[in-house]
C-alpha positions as CSV (number, residue, x, y, z in Angstrom):
1,M,-51.5,9.7,-33.1
2,L,-50.8,7.4,-30.1
3,R,-48.2,5.6,-32.1
4,G,-46.4,9.0,-32.7
5,L,-46.3,9.6,-28.9
6,R,-44.7,6.2,-28.3
7,R,-41.8,6.7,-30.7
8,P,-40.3,9.6,-28.8
9,R,-40.7,7.7,-25.6
10,T,-39.0,4.7,-27.1
11,A,-36.2,6.9,-28.4
12,W,-35.7,8.3,-24.9
13,L,-35.5,4.8,-23.5
14,V,-33.0,3.7,-26.1
15,L,-30.9,6.9,-25.3
16,A,-31.1,6.2,-21.6
17,A,-30.0,2.6,-22.1
18,C,-27.1,3.7,-24.2
19,A,-26.1,6.3,-21.6
20,L,-26.2,3.6,-18.9
21,L,-24.1,1.3,-21.0
22,A,-21.5,4.0,-21.6
23,A,-21.4,4.8,-17.9
24,G,-21.0,1.1,-17.0
25,A,-18.2,0.8,-19.5
26,A,-16.4,3.8,-18.0
27,I,-16.8,2.5,-14.5
28,G,-15.5,-0.9,-15.6
29,W,-12.5,0.7,-17.2
30,A,-11.7,2.7,-14.1
31,A,-12.1,-0.3,-11.9
32,S,-9.8,-2.4,-14.1
33,A,-7.2,0.3,-13.9
34,G,-6.8,-0.7,-10.2
35,T,-4.4,0.7,-7.7
36,P,-1.0,1.9,-9.1
37,E,1.6,-0.8,-8.6
38,V,4.7,-0.4,-6.5
39,K,7.9,-1.6,-8.3
40,R,10.7,-3.2,-6.3
41,I,13.9,-3.4,-8.3
42,P,16.8,-5.4,-6.8
43,L,20.2,-3.7,-7.6
44,A,22.8,-5.7,-5.6
45,Q,23.0,-8.5,-3.0
46,S,25.4,-10.5,-1.0
47,K,24.7,-13.7,1.0
48,H,28.3,-13.7,2.4
49,V,28.4,-10.9,4.8
50,R,31.3,-10.9,7.2
51,G,30.2,-10.5,10.8
52,A,26.6,-11.3,9.9
53,A,26.2,-15.0,9.5
54,D,23.0,-16.3,7.9
55,R,22.1,-12.7,6.7
56,T,21.7,-11.3,3.2
57,L,22.7,-7.7,2.5
58,G,20.7,-6.1,-0.2
59,L,20.3,-2.9,-2.2
60,T,17.0,-2.1,-3.8
61,R,15.3,0.7,-5.7
62,V,11.6,1.1,-5.0
63,E,9.3,3.2,-7.2
64,I,6.0,4.2,-5.8
65,P,3.6,5.8,-8.3
66,A,1.2,8.7,-7.4
67,G,-1.8,7.3,-5.5
68,A,-0.1,4.1,-4.4
69,K,-0.3,2.7,-0.9
70,L,1.9,0.3,1.0
71,A,0.0,-1.8,3.5
72,L,0.9,-2.3,7.1
73,H,4.2,-4.3,7.3
74,H,7.5,-4.7,9.1
75,H,10.9,-6.1,8.2
76,Q,12.6,-9.1,9.8
77,G,15.9,-7.3,9.9
78,T,17.3,-3.8,9.7
79,Q,16.5,-1.6,6.7
80,I,17.7,1.9,5.7
81,A,15.4,3.8,3.4
82,Y,16.7,6.9,1.5
83,V,14.1,9.0,-0.3
84,E,15.6,10.2,-3.6
85,S,12.5,11.9,-5.1
86,G,8.9,12.5,-4.2
87,V,7.4,12.8,-0.7
88,L,6.6,9.7,1.2
89,T,3.7,9.8,3.7
90,Y,4.8,7.4,6.4
91,T,2.7,6.1,9.3
92,V,4.2,4.3,12.3
93,V,1.7,1.9,14.0
94,E,4.2,0.4,16.4
95,G,7.7,1.5,17.3
96,E,9.3,4.7,16.0
97,V,11.7,6.1,13.4
98,N,14.0,9.1,13.3
99,V,14.0,11.0,10.0
100,R,17.5,12.2,9.2
101,R,19.0,14.5,6.7
102,G,22.7,14.9,5.8
103,T,25.7,12.7,5.2
104,P,26.1,9.9,7.8
105,G,29.1,10.5,10.1
106,E,29.5,14.1,9.0
107,D,26.5,16.4,9.2
108,A,23.6,14.0,9.5
109,H,21.0,15.2,12.0
110,V,17.5,14.2,13.1
111,V,14.8,16.4,11.5
112,K,11.9,14.7,13.1
113,R,10.8,11.6,15.0
114,I,7.7,9.6,13.9
115,T,6.3,7.6,16.9
116,A,3.5,5.1,17.1
117,G,0.2,6.4,16.1
118,H,1.7,9.3,14.1
119,T,2.3,10.1,10.4
120,G,5.0,12.2,8.9
121,R,6.3,13.2,5.5
122,I,9.7,12.1,4.4
123,K,11.2,14.3,1.8
124,P,13.9,14.0,-0.8
125,G,17.4,13.7,0.8
126,E,15.9,12.3,4.1
127,W,16.4,8.8,5.4
128,I,15.3,6.5,8.1
129,V,16.5,3.3,9.8
130,E,13.7,0.7,10.3
131,Q,14.1,-2.1,12.9
132,P,12.0,-5.3,13.0
133,S,9.9,-3.6,15.8
134,T,8.8,-0.8,13.5
135,H,5.4,-1.7,12.1
136,H,4.5,0.9,9.5
137,K,2.6,1.7,6.3
138,A,3.1,4.4,3.7
139,A,1.5,6.2,0.8
140,N,2.3,8.5,-2.1
141,K,-0.2,11.3,-1.8
142,G,1.6,13.5,-4.3
143,H,1.5,13.8,-8.0
144,Q,4.9,12.4,-8.9
145,K,6.6,9.0,-8.5
146,I,8.5,8.5,-5.3
147,T,11.9,6.8,-5.7
148,I,13.5,5.2,-2.6
149,F,16.8,3.3,-2.2
150,L,16.8,0.6,0.4
151,S,19.7,-1.2,2.1
152,T,18.6,-4.3,3.9
153,L,20.2,-6.8,6.3
154,L,17.7,-9.6,6.5
155,K,17.8,-13.2,7.6
156,T,18.8,-15.2,4.5
157,G,15.5,-16.3,2.9
158,A,13.4,-13.7,4.7
159,P,10.9,-11.8,2.5
160,P,11.6,-8.1,1.9
161,S,8.6,-7.2,4.1
162,T,6.2,-9.1,6.3
163,P,2.5,-8.1,6.6
164,G,1.3,-6.6,9.9
């Protein structure tokens, strides 16, 4: 009769071990999924910019999947960022940006200013001009991919962004 009592206990231990293995596999799969990856797709570039010696003018599309974060960084030149779709959560750590809406030179107007220590949301159809003194980070806290078009004027050979 003691042997009969041990079998259910052994069965429970086996079931518990299987459950732990399954849970471990699920956690491992989730961890391997990692953080969503931001895609930077170069569209056009010129290293022969009149009036801007030793500068490269670039046009890039950036795709930021839901849940992705962009670490604190700045740019070594001027960058214009136009949000085509999604809502970008943008935090300025140092410097400031004006968020604009409208066609430049016609009806463009400032809809908000994001200053150091503050976070704002940049919506489709809005754009900002980032200077080297603007240290910032960003995130996609929404459920859809964010698409941004970037125009950059950087020192030739400079990386698209610099940490910090």
